[in-house]
C-alpha positions, 0 to 999 in steps of 0.5 A: 563584474566584467571589466569595462575596457575598450578601445579609446574613441575620444580624448581630452588634452589639459596643460600642466595647469589642467586647463583644457586645451583641446578635445578630439571631434570624436568627442562631439560625436559621443557627447554632442551636448557637452561638446558645444559647452566645452571651452579652452581654459576650463579646468578638469574639475569643471569638466568633470563636474558637468559630466557627473551632473549630467549623469545624476540627472540621467540616474534620477530619470532611470530610477523613474523608468526602471527602479533605482539600482545603487549596487550597479551605480556604485560599481560603475562609479568605482570604474569611472563609468558614466551614463552620458546619454540615456542607455550610453555609457562611457569610461573616463580614464586620465593619463599624465604626459611628459610635460606635465599635462594630462590626457583624458581617454573617453571609451564608449563601453554602452555594449558591455555595460548592457551585456553586464546588466542582462547577465545580472537580470538573468541572475536575478531571475534564476534566483526568483525561480529557485524559490518559487513555490509553484515548482514545488507544487507541481501545478504545470499551468502556474509553473509555466506561467512563472517560467514565461513571465520571469523569462520575458522579463530577464531576456527582455523579449516579447513573447515566451511560450511552453509547447509539449508534443502529443503522445505520438509526437505528430504535433506541438501543442501550446501549454502556457506563455507570456507576452509584454505587449498585453496580447493574449496567447492563443489557446489550443495553437498547435504545429503539425509536424506535416507543415514544419517537418524541418522544425521537428527534425531539428528539435529531435536532434536537439538543435535550436532554431532561429529566425537568423538561420540560413534561408536555404535551410528548411528548419524554418519552413512553415513557422511564418506561414502558420503565424508562429513567427508574426513578422520578419522584423522580430527575432525568433528562437525555437529551443528543444525541451528534452528529457535525456535524448528524447525531445518532448516539446520546445520553448518558443521565444520572440523579441520585439526587435531583430536582435540576437538571443544567442549570447552564451548567457542567454543560451544557458538561461534558456536551456535552464528554463527547458530543464525547469519544464522537465522538472515541473513535468516530473514533479507534476507526474509524481504528484499525480502518481502520489495522489493516484496511489493515495486515492487507490489506497483510500479506495482499497482502505474502504474495500478492505473495510467493507471486506473485513465487515463482510468477513466479520459477518461471514465469521459470525455466521459461520461460528453461529452455524458451527454452534448449530452444527455442534449442537446437532452433532451432539443431539445426534450422538445423544440419539445415538446413546439413547438408541444404544441405551434403551436396547441395552437397558432392554435385556435386564428389564426383559429378564426381570420382567420374565422372572417376575412373571414366573414368580407370579405363576408360582405365587398363584399355584402356591395359593391353590395348594394352600387352598386345597390343603395339598401343599407339603413341606417339600413343596413349600421349601421349593417354592422359597428357594425358587423365590430367593433365586428369582429375587436375585435375578431381578435385583441384578437386572434392575441394578444393571438397568439403574447403572446404565440410566445413571451413566447415560444421565451423566453423560447426556446432561454433560453434553447438553450443559456444557459446564466446567466441572472436576471429574475422574478422567478414567472413570468418565471415559469408562462411562462414555465407552459403556454407553457405546458398547451396544453399537460396538457390540453390534459392529464387533469392535472392541474397545480398551482403555488405559488410564491410571486411577485418580486422575483428576481434571477440570474440564468441559465433560460434554466436550470431551464425551463428544470428542471421544465419541466421534473418534471411536465412531470414526474408526467403527464406521470408516476404519474398518471398511472393506474388513467387516469380517475381521476377527480382531477389530479393535480401538485402543485409548491410552491416557497419561498426565504430564505435568499440567496436561493430559496426553490422550492417544486413540489408535485402531487396527483398521485400514488406516488413512490414505496419505493423499487425504491426511492433511485434508481430514479435519477440513469441514465438508470433507468425507469419503462417504459422501454417497453414504450420508457422511457430512464431512463434519465430524472430525472438523467439529472434533478439531475445533472442539479440541482447539477452541473449548478444551484449548488443546491440540489434535494431530493425526500421526502414523500407527504401527499396525497401519491403522489410524492414530490421533493424539490429543493434547489438552490441559488438566484445568481447562480455563473458563471462557 
């Protein structure tokens, strides 16, 4: 609380009995109503009681007008300060005189009290704004209006408005404001830089402009003409709103009377309001950005869900297509087996048929000889020897045909059904290779198998047959392209078991796979024989079958002989499903 001391303007004299003997003429000017009631001989207690009574009446009146402020009253009373007329304050200090009398010094402290009261209002205003939720929400309109309302009350002014520059800085536009006279703020009001260049220059330099600035300056130019400053009887102030060194707007303040609004406290308060506008804009921009980000994330989430659904549908379609391709590939493989086995069976069946035909002719000749009685013992023995030999030939060839049919039936059923079952790995791989022998013989490719006996596994035979068939045929078709006349074309298959896994290596001595396409060989639809009917799905189906059906792995590695080398790993006991 600022100390209420100033020069004495009037005084009262009391004798040693504290009876009034004299009062200075200035007392009559300060307290004209009291001066007429004062009489010589009144005791100091009586004079003070009259002053207190008057002050109490003024206090009750002020309570009706502004609301009672007990804290302020108590503070003034402690400083012997009384409100002597409405809005006027004096202090009364007693000073002892040498003769035993007393002098009461009367000081007019109205200006100091009002200044202190104004500072208190500014502090209260700041406290109110500090807890106002409008600034946390970032609603510019509500926050700016709260700034204007509270500022009008705190500063005791007629008008307080928030103006912001447009994007190119060519004009100020009113945002929100408040007037204590009940008049509405004119919406869409603007100040063009072209008509108020001095104002814009001052604001850009961080200077505030007042109606009390020297008239020879140009900072006030255009404000009265544009109706921004309504009349010269009012006090006006335009204060810059700046973010750092960049001015983005201004606060317009007008007082109902031509009074100064440039005290240190007032300027500090207005500067704080300018900063509060910046904070509001920052909060608003942050909220807009967060809302935009939230909306974007929601939109992105919707798009991701839609895209995920689309990908799921595509994946399901691909799975179905893959299943169809695998089925088609298996059927194609079976078709090749049928053709090969049919060709292979044709030979023993043809030999057996020829032998039976010749044996039938011999029976007819024997029958004729018996009927004519021309048969001899030597002829009969010769016939029997030929019959035994023919029977042996027929039996061997029919057994060969039966073996081929049995092998084909087992492999064909395995590829068609796809169930898990236990098998002897070496025996089963040999059967697969046997079914390919017609094609291998036609292409002059030798296939060798190295596998220990009695290697029992539980797997999906059809998938294993499909994998081995595709890999062998890949070598036969692509591995020896350009080397058709090579004499020692071969594919070597080695199999060994290590604990719970089977390791199978297939290597040929062909042309090998170039380095620039090695990382693409398992890609779907990749083929080097597009114009020759290649689909590019063979090795991709092998890759997927190894990983998905046999729960294993396959990789392409280097071969010592320069050909292709495939390493396959899969569990001894392939899990169900």
